[in-house]
Every structure is written in C-alpha cells, then in structure tokens.
N, C-alpha and C positions, 0 to 999 in steps of 0.2 A: 888705621886699617891697612892690612897688607894687600898690596896689589898682586895680581897673578903674574907669574913669570912672563917675561917678554916673549912674544911669539905664540902665546897660548890664549885661546878664546875664553871668555868668562862663561862658566858652565850654567847657563840658564836653560833648564830643560823645559821643552814644551810638552803638552800631554801625549804627543805621539813619539816622544823620545828624541826629537830633533833639538840640537843645540843652537839656540839663537835663530832657529829657522834656517840654519845653514847646512843642513845635512847634505852631503855630496850627492849629486844626481844619481850616481850609480847605486848608492845605498838605498835611495828611495825606490829605484826601479827594482831592487832586489826583494822588495816586499811581495807578499803573496797577492795575486790579482784580486782575490776576494776582499782583502783588507783595503786595497785602493778603492774598490767599488763602494765599500761601506763608508769610507771617508767622504767620497764624492757625494754619495746619497745623503749622509748626515748633514754635511755642510749645505747641500742644496735644499734639504727639507727645512733647515733653520732659516735660510733666506726666504723660502716660500711661506713659512709660518709668519714671518714679519709682514710679508706682502699680503697674506690672507687677513691678518688683523687690520691692516690699513684699509683693504677693500671692504671688509665687513663694517668697519666704523663709518666709512664714507657712505655706503649704501644705507646703513641704519639711520644716519642723520638725514639723508635725502627722504627716506620714507616717513620719518617723523614730521618733517616739514610738510610733505604732501598731506599727511593725515590731519595736521593742524589747519592747513589751508581749507581742506574739505569741511572740517568741523566748524571753523569760524564762518566760512561761507554759507554753510547750511543754516546756522543760527541766524546769521544776517538775513538770509532769505525768508526764514520763518517770521522774524521780527517785522520785516517790511510787509509781508503778506497778511499776517494776522493782526499785527499791532496798528499799522498805518493804512492797511487796505490797498497797498500798492502791489500790483501783480506783475509789473514789468521792470521799471526803472532801468532803461537802456538794455533790457534783456538780462540783467544780472540776477533777478529773482528766479526765473526758471533755470538759468544756467547753473546756479548753485543749489537748486532744489534736488536733494538726493532721491526723491521719489518721482522725479520727472524722467520720462523716457528721452534718451538722446542728450541728456545733460552731462555736465563734466563728470559727475560721480560714476555714471554708467560706463563711460569710456576708460576712466582710470581703473575701475574694478576689472574691466575686461582685459586691459593691458597687464595688470598685475597677475591675473589668473593665467593668462597666456605665458607670461614669464615663468611662472611656477611650472607650467606644463613643459616648457622648453628645458628647464633645469632637470626635471624628471626624465625627459627624453635623453639628455646627455648622460645622466646616471645609468639609464638603461643600456646605452651604447658602451659605457665603461664596464658594465656587468657582463656584456657579451664578450668584450675583449679579455676580461679576466676569467671567463668561463664560469661565472657564478650562476647559482641556481635561481636567483631572484629576479632575473631579467624581466620575466612576464609581469611580476608585481610592479616593477617600475613603469612598464608600459601602460598597465591599467591605471596607475596613479596619474600618469601624464594625460591619459584619455579623459579621466574625470575632470582634471583642471581645464582642459580644452572645452569640454561640454559645459562646464560652469561659465567659462568665458563667453561662449555662444549664447547661453541662457541670459546673461546680463544684457546683451544687446537685443536678442529676439524676444525676451520676456516670455519664454515658453511656459513657465510655471503659472504665470498670471493668466495665460490663455486657456489652460486646461482646468483652472480652478472652478469657473462658473458651471460648465457642464457636469463636472464631478459633484459639485454641490447639489445640483438639481437631481442627479441620479441617486446619490446616497442620502440626500436630505440632511446634510450635516449642519451643525450649529455649534455655538459655544467655542471652545478652543479649536474645533475643527471647522469653523466657519469658512476659513480659506482651505478648501478641501485638497489643494495640491500637496499639503504637508503629509497626507496619508501615503501616497505612493513614493514620495521623495524620501521620507523618513524610513520607509521600509527598504528602499534601495540603499540608503545610507547604512543601515544596520547590516544588510547583506555584504556591502562593500567592506565594512569594518571586520566582519567575521572572516572574509576572504583574505584580508591583509594582516590579520592579527599575528600570525607567525612571522610574517615579514617585518612588522614593526618591532616585534621582540628581537628579531635578528639584528636590527639596526641599533639596538641599545639606546643610548641617550638621544640619538637622532630620531628614532622611532617614537620615543616617549614625548619628545618635543613636538613632533608632527601630530601625534594624537591630541596633545593639549591645544595646539593651534586649531585643529579640527573642531574641538569642543567649543572654542571661542566663536568660530565661524558659524557652527550650527546653532549655538545659543542666540546669535543675532538673526540668522536667516529663518529658523523655525521657531525658536523660543519667543521672540518678540512678535512674530507673525501670529502665533497662537494667542498670545496675550491681547494683541490688537483685535483678533477675531472674537475673543470673549467679550471685550468691551463693546464692540460693534453689535454683536448678536444680542446681548442682554439689554443694552441701553439705546442702541441705535444712534448714539452720539458720535459724531465724527470730529469733535473738537480735539480729541487726543490723537488723531491720525498724523499730525505733524510730529508729535513726540515719539511715537512708536517707530516710524520709519527712520527717524534720526538715529535713535539708539540701535536699531537693526542694522542700518548701513554702516555705521561707525564700527560696530563689533565685527561685521563682515570684513571691513577694511583691515582692522587690527589682526584678525585671524589670517587673512591672506598675506599681509606683509610679514607676519611672523613666520608663516610657512615658507615664504620666499627667502628669508634670511637663513632659515634652517637648511633648505635645499642648497643654497649658495655656499654655506659653510661646509656642508658635506662634499660638494663638488670640488671646492678648493682644497680639501684635505685628500680626497681620493684621486684627483687628476694627476698630481705629481707622482703618486705611488704607481698609478697605472702606466704613466710614461716611463718610469724607472723599470717596471717589469718588462715593458715592450723593448726598451733599449737593452736590458740584460738578456732577453731572449734572442734578440738579433745578434748580439755579440757572441752568445753561445753558439748560435747557428753558424755564424761566420767562422768561429774557431773550429767547429766540427767539419765544415766544408774545407777549410784550409788543411786540416790534419789529414782528411781523407784524400 
C-alpha cells in the first residue's frame, strides 16, 4: 500500500469537511455563523438525547419498583386482614391498605400527582417563553393534577358522595354518587383540552391513554363496586375493588408523569437554544447599532 508523500496529512474527511479534525482555526471561523450555531445545537441535542434516555429509564425503573411495592404490600395487607383476621401487625396492615386514609398509598398518590402538576407548570412556563398559544391549557392541566393531589389527602369525593346519594336517590353503578359530577367535569375538561391534545401529537395521545387508565380505575371500579354493594349488600368484595382501583390509578399517574417528563426533557433544550439565539441576535443588533 502506497504511503502518502512526506509532509502531507492522510485525507480522512469528517462529515463537516474537516481533514482529521485538523481544519485550521481561521477556516473554521470563516464558516457562516448560522452553520456554527446549527452544529452546536445538533451536537448539544445529541448529548441531551442520551441524557434524556438515561433519565427516563431511571425514573421508569423507580416507578415500577414503587408500583410493585404498593401492590405486594396491599395484597399482604388484605391477606392478613381477611385470611388471618389480623388488623394491625405492628401497624403494617393499615399502612399498606390502599383504602385507608393517611396510609402509604395516599401519600404516594398525592406526591405523584403533585409531580405531574409541577411538570405541567414547567411546560406552561416554556410555552410562555416560546410565545405559544397553548399556555392556558398547560396551566389548566397543572391545576387538575394539583386538585387531584389534594383530593387524595382530603378525600373530598368521599365526603360529597353520601349527601349526593340522599338527594338524588342513586343506586346501582351510581351508588357512589360522586361519580356523577366528577365524570361530568372530566368530560368537560376533555372537550376543552381536545385541540390541545391533538396539537401535542404523540404526547397528547399518550396523555389521553394515561387518563383513560386513571379514570378506569377511579370511576370504573368505583361504579362496579357500587353495583355489587347496591344489589347484594355484600362487602366481601370491597377489598378487591379498591385494590384494582388504586393500582390502576397509580399506573395512569405514573404513565402521565413519564410522558410529561419526556416532553419537558425534549422541549427544555430547544427552549434554551431559542433563548440563547435570541439573546445573541439582540446583542448583535445592539453592537451594530
């Protein structure tokens, strides 16, 4: 194989036309400023994409572990309470009971919903900086998550259900009457956010699916439980229905959190790039003037 003449570099062209990465500094500086910005942005987005994947994988694993701990703990609590008649066992039975106020599940659900609300708030702020038209929709979404988090702790829906049941005389699937106003508000919220979800594309579709999972647990199993309770008066199935209800709610909330986190990790570097570009342009105009 013939070696190149002495004093000449081997011609290994990089994608940007640099030979062995040794393009003279002056030649690099002679490039158009827009090309330099594009290269910086592309390389930065590649690094951020790798970081985004790592972050999402780590958060996903942590959420799966939390979900499994809650599921196993709840089954353990039900087995001890119904199978062995043990209602405490060092406080572990009520602690893992997903239908118990102030138990582990209540606080985990509240924290997850608050985290979703915070991510939606950050997205709303990015929409403001980008002068997008969907900022109000992000704030409404954030408010809904925060209200759901408060409801997990305060159990507002359980408090309004008995008086509504007495007033409306509901039974069957509407035995727990809170589902009537809550489902109505949920449908109104969906209609309001429909164009916004379509605008988000895949993110909007994923958020809709996560919402379906959450509502299937929160309202679907509650209505099924009400039907059994109303028709038979049997409370033996009350342990199974809350278990399925709460685990579906956790799954929907965790899915929504991952979706919002993914969206934020993708849009944040772009928003920062736009801000940096705008400041550079403003500085250039000021200097020229």
